[in-house]
C-alpha positions in Angstrom: 0.0 0.0 0.0 3.6 1.1 0.8 5.6 3.6 4.8 7.3 4.6 8.8 8.6 9.8 11.3 11.6 11.8 13.6 12.4 14.3 17.3 13.0 17.9 18.1 9.3 18.2 18.6 6.2 16.3 17.4 6.5 17.4 13.8 10.2 16.5 13.5 9.6 13.1 15.2 7.2 12.2 12.4 10.0 11.9 9.8 12.0 9.2 11.6 9.3 7.0 12.9 6.4 7.0 10.4 7.3 5.9 7.0 4.4 6.1 4.5 3.0 3.1 2.7 4.6 2.9 -0.6 4.3 1.2 -3.9 6.9 -0.9 -5.4 10.3 0.6 -6.2 13.6 1.5 -4.5 13.8 5.3 -4.8 17.6 5.3 -5.1 17.9 8.0 -2.5 20.9 8.7 -0.3 20.7 6.6 2.8 18.6 3.9 1.2 19.3 0.6 3.1 18.2 -2.7 1.6 17.1 -5.2 4.3 16.3 -8.8 4.2 14.2 -10.1 7.0 15.0 -7.1 9.1 18.8 -7.3 8.7 20.5 -4.4 6.9 22.7 -5.4 4.0 25.6 -3.3 5.3 27.1 -2.5 8.7 26.0 0.6 10.5 28.0 3.7 9.7 31.2 3.9 11.7 30.2 7.1 13.4 27.0 5.3 14.6 29.0 2.4 16.0 31.3 4.8 17.8 28.3 6.7 19.2 26.9 3.5 20.5 29.9 3.0 22.7 29.7 6.4 24.2 25.9 7.1 24.2 24.9 5.4 27.5 26.6 8.3 29.3 24.2 10.8 27.8 20.4 10.0 27.9 19.4 12.4 25.1 22.2 11.3 22.8 21.5 7.7 23.5 17.8 8.0 22.6 18.7 9.8 19.4 21.1 7.0 18.6 18.3 4.5 18.8 16.2 6.6 16.5 19.1 6.7 14.0 19.5 3.0 14.1 16.0 2.6 13.1 16.4 5.1 10.3 19.2 3.0 9.0 17.2 -0.2 9.2 19.2 -1.6 12.1 16.0 -2.7 14.0 17.6 -5.7 15.8 20.4 -3.5 17.1 17.8 -0.9 18.2 15.9 -3.5 20.2 19.1 -4.4 22.1 19.8 -0.7 22.8 16.2 -0.1 23.8 16.6 -2.8 26.5 19.9 -1.2 27.6 18.4 2.3 27.7 15.4 1.1 29.7 17.6 -0.5 32.3 19.7 2.7 32.7 17.1 5.4 32.4 13.7 3.9 32.7 10.8 3.6 30.3 8.9 6.2 28.3 6.0 6.2 25.8 8.4 7.0 22.9 10.7 4.2 23.9 7.8 1.8 23.9 6.7 3.0 20.5 10.2 2.6 19.1 10.2 -0.9 20.5 6.9 -1.8 18.9 8.1 -0.3 15.6 11.2 -2.4 15.7 9.3 -5.6 16.6 7.0 -5.0 13.7 9.9 -4.5 11.3 11.6 -7.6 12.5 8.7 -9.9 11.8 7.4 -9.9 15.4 4.0 -8.3 14.9 2.4 -10.4 17.6 4.7 -8.9 20.2 4.2 -5.4 18.9 0.4 -5.5 19.1 0.1 -5.3 22.9 2.7 -2.5 23.1 0.8 -0.5 20.5 -2.4 -1.1 22.4 -1.0 0.3 25.6 -0.1 3.5 23.8 -3.6 4.2 22.4 -4.5 6.8 25.1 -1.3 8.8 25.3 0.8 11.1 23.1 1.9 8.2 20.9 -1.7 7.1 20.1 -1.5 8.2 16.5 1.6 6.1 15.9 0.0 3.3 17.8 -3.1 3.2 15.6 -0.8 3.5 12.6 1.3 0.5 13.7 -1.8 -1.6 14.3 -3.1 -0.6 10.9 0.1 -1.8 9.3 0.0 -5.1 11.1 -3.6 -5.7 10.1 -2.8 -4.9 6.5 0.2 -7.2 6.5 -2.1 -10.0 7.6 -4.6 -9.3 4.9 -7.2 -7.9 7.3 -8.0 -4.8 5.2 -11.2 -3.8 6.9 -9.4 -3.6 10.3 -6.4 -1.9 8.6 -8.6 0.9 7.2 -10.3 1.4 10.5 -7.0 1.7 12.4 -5.4 4.0 9.8 -8.5 6.2 9.9 -8.1 6.6 13.6 -4.4 7.5 13.1 -5.5 10.2 10.7 -8.2 11.5 13.2 -5.5 11.8 15.8 -3.0 13.6 13.5 -5.0 15.0 10.6 -2.0 16.7 8.9 0.3 13.7 9.0 1.0 13.2 5.3 2.3 9.6 5.8 -0.9 8.5 7.7 -3.1 10.1 5.0 -1.2 8.4 2.2 -1.3 5.0 4.0 -5.1 5.4 4.5 -5.6 6.2 0.8 -3.4 3.4 -0.3 -5.3 0.9 1.9 -8.5 2.1 0.2 -6.9 1.6 -3.2 -6.1 -2.0 -2.4 -9.7 -2.7 -1.5 -11.1 -1.0 -4.6 -12.4 2.1 -2.9 -11.1 4.6 -5.5 -13.5 7.4 -4.7 -12.8 7.1 -0.9 -9.0 7.1 -1.6 -9.0 10.4 -3.4 -9.2 12.8 -0.5 -6.5 11.3 1.7 -4.2 10.8 -1.2 -4.7 14.4 -2.5 -4.3 15.8 1.0 -1.0 13.9 1.6 0.4 15.0 -1.8 -0.3 18.6 -1.1 1.1 18.4 2.4 4.3 16.6 1.2 4.7 17.4 -2.5 8.4 16.4 -2.4 7.8 13.0 -0.9 8.3 10.5 -3.7 6.5 7.7 -2.0 3.4 9.8 -1.4 3.5 11.2 -4.9 3.7 7.6 -6.2 0.6 6.6 -4.4 -1.3 9.6 -5.9 0.0 8.7 -9.3 -1.2 5.1 -8.7 -4.7 6.4 -8.0 -4.7 8.5 -11.2 -3.7 5.4 -13.2 -6.5 3.3 -11.7 -8.9 6.1 -12.6 -7.7 6.0 -16.2 -5.9 9.3 -16.0 -2.6 8.1 -17.4 -1.4 11.4 -18.8 -2.1 13.2 -15.5 -0.2 10.4 -13.6 2.8 10.8 -16.0 2.8 14.5 -15.5 2.7 14.2 -11.7 5.6 11.7 -11.6 7.6 13.8 -14.1 7.1 16.9 -12.0 8.2 15.0 -8.9 11.3 13.8 -10.8 10.6 10.1 -9.9 13.2 7.7 -11.3 12.1 5.8 -14.4 12.2 2.5 -12.5 9.8 3.9 -10.0 7.4 5.2 -12.7 7.5 1.8 -14.4 6.8 0.1 -11.1 3.8 2.3 -10.4 2.4 1.5 -13.8 2.9 -2.2 -13.3 1.2 -2.1 -9.9 -1.7 -0.3 -11.4 -2.1 -3.2 -13.8 -1.9 -5.7 -11.0 -4.5 -3.9 -8.9 -6.8 -3.4 -11.9 -6.7 -7.1 -12.8 -7.1 -8.3 -9.2 -10.5 -8.1 -7.4 -10.3 -6.1 -4.2 -10.7 -9.3 -2.2 -8.0 -11.2 -4.1 -4.6 -11.8 -2.5 -3.0 -9.7 -5.2 -4.5 -6.7 -3.6 -2.6 -7.3 -0.4 0.7 -8.4 -1.7 1.5 -6.1 -4.6 3.2 -3.3 -2.7 6.5 -5.0 -2.0 7.6 -5.7 -5.5 11.0 -4.6 -6.7 11.8 -1.8 -9.0 11.3 -4.3 -11.8 8.7 -6.7 -10.6 7.6 -9.6 -12.6 4.5 -8.9 -14.7 1.3 -9.9 -13.0 -0.7 -12.8 -14.4 -4.4 -12.2 -14.1 -5.9 -14.3 -11.4 -2.5 -14.8 -9.6 -0.9 -12.7 -6.9 2.5 -11.2 -7.8 5.4 -12.8 -6.0 6.7 -10.9 -3.1 10.3 -9.7 -3.1 12.1 -8.5 0.0 13.0 -4.9 -0.4 13.8 -1.9 1.7 15.0 1.6 1.1 11.2 1.6 1.1 10.9 1.4 4.9 7.7 0.7 6.6 5.6 -0.5 3.6 2.2 -1.4 4.7 2.6 -4.8 3.2 5.7 -6.1 5.0 4.3 -9.6 5.3 6.0 -10.9 8.4 3.7 -13.8 9.0 0.3 -14.3 10.7 -0.1 -12.2 13.9 -3.2 -12.0 16.1 -5.8 -9.5 15.0 -5.8 -6.5 17.4 -8.9 -6.6 19.7 -11.2 -3.7 19.3 -9.2 -1.0 20.9 -10.7 1.8 23.1 -12.1 4.7 21.2 
């Protein structure tokens, strides 16, 4: 459906921790880290390793280090440091959210769910609803995913990532009219975000507005591989009924995914650099119980 945002305040924190849902293609941006099953394909930057050795002496620096680990895709390392931070400095709502995000990204959605639930009444409730939505979507529970993502948007109505994710979830279930508003809002709020622009272009293609989609992607300077992947995904979603598995697996294709065969779900390929795609399928996890309003 395709990302998880960042912390000098609430707005800045959104960039590190909440990646938007994305469609299928590595955007070839600086800092793109390819992961396989949660493991980065390269070691953490030397300066980050050095910071890890010194960080425990400074609480603020240590927490920022954990955020940066997750930015770089080092989710397992961040889990170890979250445990160490908690032992030294105690627990916080943000630390719990970081832990839940890392568990979700390392194929441990069942463990992430109760942590997200505990956060539904505090300052991290928007991120918690968002995380629950991603887990539900990854399990093919699209009605629940849309419900949770809608709640995330209600908590943070100008969070472009949440809006894009909600719109993308609706695209995957064939709700083209309902997808329009959140996708348009997200694109206007974050016009330079290639992932968000890609989702809007996907909606245009599904509406038969090919020329408009091409113009939007050209204006955003999306790489050719990304543009091609958007078009292929549009074909896949057009050919697959909303209830078909293709509608819940298409978003993790590579920049050059295999053409979809009508009636068959496209194969999933592990990919990152597209962190936080809604369709990180990390295995069945329990459906979140109806959370408190």
